[in-house]
N, C-alpha and C positions, 0 to 999 in steps of 0.2 A: 848433363854429361859430367863426369868426374874431372875435377880441375887438374889432377895429375895426368890424366889422359890427354887433356888439351895441351898441357906443357910439353908432353912427349911428342905430340904431333908438331907443335911449333919448332921444337929443337930438331926433330928429324928433317923438317922442311928446310931449316936454316943450314943444316949440314948436308943436304942433298941425299938423305937416306929415305928409302921406301918404307911406307907404312900403309896398311890396309885396315879400313874400319868396317866392321860388320854391325849393323843396327837392326834390331827387331822393328819392323815397320808395321805389321798388322798381326793380330792373333784372332783365332776363332776357337772357342771352347777353352778347356783347361790347359794352360801352358806354364812352363817354369818361370818365364819372365814376361814382362809387359812391354808394349811398344815403347821405344826409346832406350831399351837396354843395349849396351854396346860392348864390343870386344875389339881391341886394337892388336893387330898382328905385326910382328917384325919379320924381316927376311929369314932369320934363322928358325922361324916357326914358334918362337915363344910369344906370349901374348899377355895383355893386361885386360882385366875385366872378364865378364862372362855373359853369354846369352842363354845359359841354362844348364850346361854340362851334358854329360852322357853322349849317346849316339848322335843326337841332334847337333850338339856343338861340334862333334867330330866331322859331321857332314859339312857344316858351315866352314870349319877350319880348312878342309880340303879345297873347297871352292875359293876361299880367301887366298890360299896359296896359289891357285890358278890366276886369280886377279893380280897377285903380286908379280907373277911372271909375265902376263900378257897385258895388264893395265885395263882390261875391259871390266866395267861394272856388271854386276849380275844380281838377280834376285834368287835366293835359295828358298824353296818351299820345304819346310821341315814338318813332315806328317807324323805326329805322335799318337795317331789313332790305331795303327796296326801293331799288334804284338810282334816281337822279334825274338830270336833265340836269346835267352837270358831275361826276357821281359823287361828290358831297361827303357822302353818307351811307354811309360805308365801314365802319362798326363792325360792323354785322350784328346788333345786339341791339335791345331795346325798353326805354325808360325811362318810368316814370310820375313826373310832377313835380307836387307839390302847390303851388298858388299861393294865397296869402292876404294880405289887407291886415293889416299889423301895427301901423300907426299911422295916424291921420287928422287 
């Protein structure tokens, strides 16, 4: 995990600010990132890091904002095997991303 990301988590915790961490936990097939890739979200929706970009990252971002609101961890399955309008899911694999609040 990125040292700057860890520093931000520590600072947010010390200041009582919420942060949500999304971590790629498993992958099958071709995916943009490997297990362990992370994205840290802030309450305003901005983030540090990436779990792959595109539609898949947008799906995870949306679920992460839900976790920001309700505090419930969740696993997001990002299926990159089905083509969509614009064909931006081109990798052909599946990622599972664990989303959890790491400070509040």
